C-alpha positions in Angstrom: -0.3 -0.1 0.0 3.1 2.2 0.7 4.2 1.9 -2.3 1.3 2.5 -4.1 0.4 6.0 -2.2 4.2 6.9 -3.1 3.7 6.2 -6.4 0.5 8.1 -6.6 1.6 10.8 -4.3 4.7 11.2 -7.2 1.8 11.4 -9.8 -0.2 14.1 -7.8 2.8 16.4 -7.3 4.2 15.8 -11.2 0.9 17.5 -11.9 1.8 20.2 -9.8 4.6 21.1 -11.4 3.1 20.9 -14.6 0.6 23.6 -13.8 3.6 25.6 -12.9 4.8 25.3 -16.3 1.5 26.2 -17.5 1.6 29.3 -15.7 4.7 31.0 -17.6 3.6 29.0 -20.7 6.3 26.9 -21.2 6.8 24.5 -24.1 6.7 20.9 -23.6 10.0 20.3 -22.5 9.8 22.8 -20.0 6.3 21.3 -18.6 8.0 17.5 -18.3 11.1 19.3 -16.5 8.8 21.2 -14.0 6.9 17.9 -13.5 10.0 15.5 -12.7 11.6 18.0 -10.5 8.4 18.2 -8.4 7.8 14.5 -8.6 10.8 13.5 -7.6 12.8 16.1 -6.2 12.0 15.7 -2.6 13.0 12.3 -2.7 16.2 12.9 -4.6 17.4 15.5 -2.0 16.6 13.0 0.9 18.1 9.8 -0.8 21.4 12.3 -1.4 21.3 13.4 2.3 20.8 10.2 3.5 23.4 8.1 1.6 21.3 6.4 -0.7 22.9 6.1 -4.2 21.6 6.0 -6.7 18.5 7.6 -5.6 15.4 5.5 -5.8 13.9 7.5 -8.5 16.6 6.7 -10.8 17.0 2.9 -9.7 13.2 2.4 -10.1 12.4 4.2 -13.3 8.6 4.3 -12.6 8.7 7.2 -10.6 10.1 9.3 -13.9 7.5 7.3 -16.0 5.0 8.6 -13.8 6.2 12.1 -13.7 6.0 12.3 -17.5 2.4 11.0 -17.9 1.3 13.7 -15.2 3.3 16.4 -17.5 1.7 14.8 -20.6 -1.7 14.9 -19.2 -1.6 18.8 -17.8 0.1 19.7 -21.3 -2.8 17.7 -23.1 -5.7 18.7 -20.8 -4.7 21.6 -18.7 -8.0 23.2 -18.8 -10.1 20.2 -18.1 -7.9 19.2 -15.0 -8.0 22.9 -13.5 -11.9 23.1 -13.4 -11.2 19.8 -10.7 -8.5 21.7 -8.8 -10.2 21.2 -5.4 -9.4 17.2 -5.9 -6.2 17.8 -7.2 -5.1 19.6 -3.7 -7.0 17.1 -1.9 -4.8 14.4 -3.7 -2.0 16.8 -3.4 -2.3 16.3 0.8 -2.2 12.8 0.3 0.7 13.1 -1.7 2.4 15.3 1.0 1.5 13.1 4.2 2.7 9.7 2.2 6.1 11.6 1.1 6.4 12.9 4.7 6.0 9.4 6.5 8.6 7.6 3.6 11.3 10.5 4.5 11.0 10.2 8.3 10.9 6.5 7.9 14.0 6.1 5.7 15.7 8.7 8.3 14.8 6.3 11.2 16.1 3.3 9.3 19.2 5.5 8.9 19.7 5.7 12.5 19.1 9.8 12.8 17.8 11.7 15.8 14.3 13.0 16.4 15.1 16.4 14.8 17.1 14.8 11.8 13.8 12.5 11.6 11.2 15.4 11.7 13.5 17.7 9.2 13.7 14.6 6.8 10.1 14.1 6.5 9.7 17.8 5.6 12.6 17.9 3.0 10.7 14.8 1.3 7.5 16.2 1.2 8.4 19.7 -0.2 11.8 19.3 -1.4 10.3 18.9 -5.0 8.0 22.0 -4.8 10.9 24.1 -3.4 13.1 23.1 -6.7 10.1 24.0 -9.3 9.9 27.1 -7.8 13.8 28.1 -8.2 13.4 27.0 -11.4 10.8 29.5 -12.6 12.5 32.3 -10.0 10.0 32.4 -7.5 10.2 32.4 -4.0 9.5 28.6 -2.7 5.8 28.5 -1.7 6.5 26.8 1.4 8.2 29.8 2.6 5.3 32.0 2.3 2.0 30.7 1.8 -0.1 27.8 3.2 0.5 25.7 5.8 2.6 22.8 3.9 5.7 22.5 5.5 4.1 22.7 8.9 2.0 19.8 8.5 5.2 17.5 6.9 6.8 18.6 10.0 3.9 17.6 12.3 4.0 14.3 10.7 7.8 13.8 11.5 6.7 14.4 15.0 3.7 12.3 15.5 6.3 9.4 13.7 9.0 10.1 16.1 6.3 10.0 18.9 4.6 6.9 18.0 8.2 5.0 17.9 8.7 6.2 21.3 5.6 4.7 22.3 6.6 1.3 21.0 4.7 1.4 18.3 5.7 -0.7 15.4 6.9 0.7 11.9 3.6 0.8 10.1 1.7 2.4 13.3 4.4 5.0 13.2 3.9 5.5 9.2 0.2 5.5 10.0 0.3 8.2 12.4 2.7 10.4 10.1 0.1 10.0 7.0 -2.9 10.4 9.1 -1.4 13.6 11.2 -0.5 15.1 8.1 -3.1 15.1 5.9 -5.7 15.8 8.3 -3.7 18.7 9.5 -3.3 20.1 5.7 -6.8 19.3 4.6 -7.8 21.4 7.6 -5.8 24.0 7.2 -6.7 24.5 3.6 -10.9 24.3 4.4 -10.4 27.1 6.9 -7.5 29.1 5.0 -4.8 28.4 7.8 -1.4 30.0 8.1 1.3 30.6 10.1 2.0 34.5 11.1 3.9 36.5 8.4 6.4 39.1 9.0 5.3 42.5 8.0 7.9 44.4 5.8 9.9 47.3 6.9 9.3 51.0 5.7 13.1 51.0 4.7 16.3 48.6 4.5 17.9 47.7 7.9 20.8 49.9 6.9 19.0 52.6 5.8 17.0 52.7 9.6 20.1 52.5 11.2 21.2 55.6 9.5 18.3 57.8 10.1 18.4 56.5 13.8 22.2 57.7 14.0 20.9 61.1 12.2 18.3 61.5 15.0 20.5 61.3 18.0 22.9 63.6 16.1 20.2 66.5 16.0 19.2 65.9 19.4 
């Protein structure tokens, strides 16, 4: 079941990446590049950090084929898919939760500590989206919008907590998946997000200079 959900999550993420290409009216190659980057990027980064080489996406080409399929699907039928974006986002939440759980599990197998496991859950779940946004010169969405990376981090926390309580790995995976998807769906439904920092009226250096000027004039 986990393998099936992993493939499914890759497919959904690939569709998400392809739609970013549609936004910028990229050609077919651009659509496929963003599909692959989003679909397997997080897993590739995770495997490289953990020392699994070649990364799983290159050992099992099913992942790449699934990304190509998602990209082609969007390239051909982007308008029809866009009208069902709510279903795509619900599926994306499932993919996020599965990737977070798998990232936490692989980190645990490698003997990482609590923080390492939690971070690896977030990296696996959001790495592809970060790479996608960087390729189109955008600030990564996980840093400015949505309760996205936070949900993955929470899934990692639940994975670790279940392990401390003596649960089996399957139960740990289930806890991580359930916690992540529930938090993500609730955040989408009620439009929950973390507080944002307020922009400054000027750069820190300018504000400092203004302060010094005011002190001198007193």
